[in-house]
N, C-alpha and C positions, 0 to 999 in steps of 0.2 A: 286217374291220379290216385296215389295211395291215400287211403282214409282210415284213420285210426278206429273208426266204429265198424270196420269190416266184420262180418259174422260168418264164421265157418259153416253154419247151418244153411246160409244162402248157397254156398259153394256145393256141398254134397246134396243139398235138396234139389238143385237144378241140374246136377250132373247125371248122366244115365248111370282100315287105313290104306291110306294109299302111299305109294313109295314116292320119295323125293326124286325129281329128275332135273336135268339142266334146263335152263331157259332156252326156249326155242325162238330163233329170230323170226321176225315177221311183224312185230308190233310196230305200228306207225304212230307218230305223233299227230298227224292229220287224221281227222275222223272220217276219212272216206270209206265208202262201203256200207255205212250204217243207214239208218232211216233218212229220207230226204228232208232237208229243211224246207223245200217247196211244198211239202205236204202239210206243213204246219199252218194252222190258222193264225189269225191276229197278224197279218202281214205288216200293218203299220207299226206295231210294237216291235216285230223282228227287224224291220228296216231301221227303226229308231236306234236299236242296240247296235246294228252294224254301222250306221252313220256315225254314231258317237265314237266307236272304236276306230274310226278312220281319222279322227282328229289326232294331232300330235300328242304323244305322251310325254311323261316327265319321269325318267328313270331315276332321278335323284330323290324320290319320295321317301326313301328309308332314312332312318336316323343316322346322322353323321357322327354325333358326339352325344351319347346318352348322359354322360356326366354323373354327378352325385344324385342321391335320391331326392333331396329337397330343392335341387337347383332350379327346376321348373316343373310344374305339374298343374293339372287342371281337370275340370269335368264340365259337361254340358247340362243344362237343367232340364233337358228332354232327351230321351233315348231315341225318338224319331220325330220328324216333322214332315208335313206335306210340302211339296215343292212350292216355294214362295213364302213359306212361313219362316219365322225367326226363332232363334234360340239364344240363350244367354250363356256366355262362357265365363266360368269362375276359375281364375288363375292365381297361383302363388309362385313367386320366384325370389330367389336370394339376390338376384340382379335388381336393377331399378326399372327394368322394362323388358318387353318381349314383343314378338310379332307372331302372326299365325298365318299358315298356309292351309287351304283345304284341298285335299286330293280325293278325287272320285276314283274308286278302285275298279279295274276292268282289265282289258287285254292291251289295247292301244299298241299293237304291233310288237308286243313283248315287254314294253315298258311297265305295263300293269297298273298304271295310274295316270291321271291327268289333273294338273292343278287348275281348279276352276275359280279360285279366289285367293286373294292375299290381303292381309290388313296392313295399315301403317303401323309404326311402332306404338305400343300402348304402355304407358307408365304403369308400373305395378310395384308390388312389395310382397314380402313373405307374410303368409297368413298362417294361423296356428293350426296344429294337429290336435283335435279335442280328445278328451277321454271318452271311453265307452259310456253309454248312458243306459240306465234302467236295467231291469231284470233280463233283458235280452242282450245287454252288452253291445248295443248298436253304436257304431261310430259314424257320425254324420259331420262333414266338414263345416257346413253352414257358412261358407265364405261369401264375402260381398262379390257381386258380379263385376267382371273386368271390362267386358264389352258385349254388345248384342250383335248377332250375325243374321243377316237376311239371306235366305237361300233362293231369292229370286234369280231365275235363270239356271239354277242347278238342276240337272237331270236327276231322276229317281236313281237311287243306288246306295252302296255302302261307302262311307267316307271316313277318312282319317284327317283330323285337324292336327297338323304338326306345330307344336309350340317351339319357338327358338328364342331363348333368353339372350339378353345382351352379351352374356358370356360365351354364347355359341352352344350351350347345352340344350338338349331337345327331349321332347316327350310327345306322345300321341294322345289325342282325345277322339274316340270314335263316336260317330253319330250317323243315323240312317235317315236318308230322304226317302220316305216310304211311298208305296204305290197306293193310290186311292182305290183302284180296282185291280183284282188279280184274275179277272175272267180271260180265259184263253191263254194264260201264261204259265210258266214254270216259276214257282214262288220260292225265292231264297229267304231263308229265315235266319236272321242274326240272333244268336242265343244269349241275349243280354242278361237274362236271369241267371244263367250258368256262369257267365263272366263274373257277375257280382258274388256268387257263392264262393268262388275261389279267390276273390280279391282280398289280399291281406293288408291293404293300406290302412294305416292307423293301428296295426298290430292285431286285427281281428278279422276272421272270415267265418264262414259256417263249418270250417274244419279245425281251426286252431285259435288259441289265444296268443298273447305276447311272448309266451315261451316257446313258440314254434310248433312243429308237428307233433311234439309230445304233449302239448298243452290243450288237449281236446276238452278237458273239463271247463276251461275258461273261453271257449269259442263263443262266437255270437249266435243267438238264436234267430236273429233277424239282421239283415244287412242292408245298407242304405245305398241307393244310387247317387246320393248327394255327397260324393267324394271321388277323388281321382282313382284310377286303376294303378295297381302296383307294376313293378318291372318297367317295361317300355311304354306303359299306358294302354296297350292294346294287345297283349301277348296271346290271349286265347283267340282273338280274331285273326291275327297274323299267322298263327300256327294252324288252327283247325278250320278256317273259313276262307280266307283270302285266296289260297291257291285254287279252290274249286270255283270261286266267283271268276277268276281270271279265265279259266277254261270255258265256263258257261258263256261268258261274254265273247270269247274267241269263236264260238260256235255260232254266234249271231242269233241266238234263240230269243223268243219273246219272254222277257223276264219281268218279274215283279219282285219288289223288295219290302220286307216287313220285319218286325222284330217279334220276340216272344210276347212282349207286353201288348203289341197290337192285336195279336190273335186272341189274347185274353180279353181285350177291350171290345172288339167288334165282332158280333156273332154272324154277320154276313160277309166277313172279309174274304173268306175262301170260296164263296160261291162262284162256280164256274171255272175254278183254277184247274189247269191241265195236271199239274203235279205240285206237291209240296216237298221241298228238299231241306231235310234236317242234316246239318253239316257235321263236322268231326267230333264235337263234344257238346251234346244238347240234353243235359242230364235233368234239369229242373223244370217241371211242367206243373201248371195249375190244372185243376179239374176242367175249367172251361177250355183251356188249350187242348187237352186231350179229347174232350167231347167234340170240339169243332173240327179237329184234324180227322177224328174217326168218322164223323158225319160226312166230311168231304170225301173220304175214301169210299164210304158206302154210296155216295152218289156218282162214283166213277173216277174221282181224282186219284191219280197215282201218288205213292209216297216213296221217298228215298231217304234212307238213313245211312249216312256216309261215315259213320263212326261206330262206336260201341257205347253202351251205358246210357243210351237215349231213354228219356222219360222214366228214370229210376227213382227220383225224388218227387213227392207231391209237395207243392208249395202254395202259398197264398201271397197275393200281391196287395199291399195296402198303401194309402197315401202318406206322404210327408208334408212338411210345411212347403216344400217347393213344388208339389203337384201330385197327381194321381199316379198309382202304381209305381211308386219310387222306393218301396220297401219290400224286400224279398224275405218272407218268413218261412223258416223251416226248422222245427224243433228236433227233427230226426230221432235219435234214440231217447230224447226227453219228451216225447210226444204226449205223455200223460200230463205234462205242464202246459200244453197248448190250451189257451182259452176255449177253443172249440171242442175240446174233449168232453164228451157227454152231452153236448148240445147239437153238434152236427159232425158225427164221426167220419163221414165221408170227406170232410174239409180238414181233418186233422193232418198236420204237416209231418210226414215221415216217409219211409220207403213206400212206393206204390203196392209192393207185394205184401206189405206187413199190416197186421191189424192195428187200429180198428179200420174198417173200410177197405180191406185188402182187395186189390184189383191188379194183378200182375200185368206188367207192361207188354208181354209177348202177344196178348190178343191184338195189339195194334202193330207192334214192331215186328213180330214174327220170331224174334229171338229173345232170350233172357240174358242180361248182364250176369257174368259169373264171378269174376275176381280180378285181381291185380297184385303185384306187377308180373308180367311175363314178357319174353321176347322169343318169338318162334317163327319158323318158316310158314308162309302161306302156301297151301298146297291145293291145286286145282283138282276137283273131283269129277266134274262133268264138263269136259272140254267142248262138247257139242252144243252147249247152251248158247242161246243167241247173244247173251251179254259178252261172251268170249269171242265173238266173231272178229276175225281180222288180227288176233293176237298170236296165232300159231302155237297155242299151248296144247299139250297132250295131258292125259290123265297122269297125275303125279308131278307135273311141272311145279316147281317150287320157287318161291321168292323169299330169300333169307330176310328175317327180322321184320317182315311186314306185319306180322301179328304182334300186337302189344299196344301201349303198356297195359291197357284194359281190353277185354274181349267179350264177346257174346257167343252163345251157342244155342242151338235148337233143342227144345225139350219136347218129348213125345206125349206130354200130358194133354188133357182135354182142352186147356186154354190155348193151345197152339192152333193158329188158323190152318185150314186145309182146303185145297191141295197146297202143299209146300214143297219146294224143290231146293235141296241142299246142293250148291254148285262148287263150293270149296269146303274142305273138311280137313282142319290143320291140327295135328296133335301137338300138345304142349304140356309143360309141367309148370304149375303155379302153386306156390306155398306147399310144395311137396306132394301135390295131387296131380295125377295124370288125367288129362281131360282133352277137350277139343274146342276150337274156335270154328264157327260156321259162317259162311256167307250164304244167304238164303233168299229165295224169291217165292212169293205166293200171290195168288190172284183170288178175286172175290166174285160173287154172283153179279155185281154191278159192273164188272169189267176192269176194276182197277188193278194195277200191278203194284206190288210192295217189295222193294229190295232192301236188304240190310247187309252191309259189308262185314259186320262182326268183328271189326278191328278199329281201334281208335287212330292207327297210323295211316289210314288210307289217304286222307286229305293231305297230310304232311308229305306223303311219298310222291305226290304229283309234282312237287318242286324238283325232284331229282338231285337233291343237294347232298345225299349221303347221310342224312340225319339218322340216328339210331343204327348206323352201320347197314342201312338198306342200300343195296347197290343202286347207283344212279339210273341203270337201264330199267329198273322196276317202274320208273315213271312212264316209260313207253307202254308198259302193260296197263297200269292203273288209269293212265289218260285215255287209252283206247276203250277200256271197259266203261269208264265214267262217261265218255262221249257216246257210246252206244246207248247207255242208260238214259242220258239227257235227251238225246234225239228221239228215242222211241217214247219216252214219257211226255215229251212236249207235243206229240201228235194227238194224244187223247188216251182213253182207257187201254192200257197196254195188254190187259188180259185178253182182250178180244183177238189180237194178232199173235200174242204170246202167252197162251194159257199154261199155267204151271203144271208140270207132270210130277205128281206126288211120289217122292222116294224116301220119305222120313224113316219108314221102318227099316230100310236097307242100312241107314247110318246110325240110328238111335232106337234100336228095337227093345231095349231093356230099361228105359228110364222109369218105368212104373214099378220095377221090382226093387223094394227097399234093401234086400239082401245084396242083390247085384250092385246096387249104388254105392255100397260101402267098399267094394272091391276096386282095384285099379281099373281104369276105364280103357287101357290099351296095354 
């Protein structure tokens, strides 16, 4: 997403072909031919996912009538709860009442959701939109609770609470019923911290003030979870996460569900996990999140980054009056105003690659975020790679507009993990600069495999709905590649069966030459 504090130095500092071809038929929507589900451990967990998705789905989970912005909106007082725990729902509506329906997101024969709970009508009223508070210009609704919801009998998973006002107008409230253990499972991470960073409810986000995208100077420096989300109430979830969740559940894999806040909270949460899946836009990470995911990788847990711009911002999570880890702090370009500056520079909230405490993200992700906006063809570079099995692609096969709006590329600097294998190498132009987006896979001594798509549109493309002028048949390709990835990563350390074959020098041989870096890249 466009950000007014974009720095051209990031672009040229990280920058250092194959021909485009027609799509080759042969991509199947069913993931046959990949690793066998029977080879996966945790059969009880896998069976539970399969059994859950055999239940009747509810295809009408989507909003029928979004209506005006204040018509009905709400938030939960917890980002996640364990099964059986309760959370409070804080709702405001211009009607005199509302009802709520809880939908668990999954596959369910293509319906992609199942309604697990419905409320009676709840009397309600409009609650105020407060002014931003303090030097951080933080907006927190502070509303009175409308109802308390028990999750007794709710399976683990990602949920949307659909609010319907008496007027018929609707909004979502997302909540995660998290897993107590991730051992032996593929871990889906709901990127709640990133959702809040972009949330403009109350006129402020970490990107803008009430003047909109040009009002960067009046943005919040800390954003609260104690407020509704803007737009449909769950825009980043429905765009960048839900399509991948539907596919993972369709595969019947042993899955665990957590949020970014949960990883920050629990140092042992990822112990024994088969894989951690960062979805389409997972930008905001605390030091504890990064340390724990990196430690899991070093212990053999696979990592999948299904977007771009992952782990770009370093944040801090602080409590609010509603509970722990409800405030997302990120001073970004005002990092010298961060109270931690000069006390604990490694905790100062700015870009991970920037001082103080610079620690570029590619040591974990394998790629570096470069810039936005762009729209470009995704071009296959290594068609024989195991991730492309069953797709029928050849060198140069391209998929229009699959790269964008943000993208990553591999850099040949010393921070890049080796061996690393670039499997798609897509030339593009962004802000007048010629460069590339890369999909890359690397492996570690402990056996972990790490894959990064290098494009934010990957998860969106799984829907096949033509968004961003991506041809619908692209979903056949991205679904098959993602299925190959999930199935292999759910078995265990993928690097043992699929070691990376380093080819970095063939694609980015000149990144270390500052003279060359100033020239056009293709």
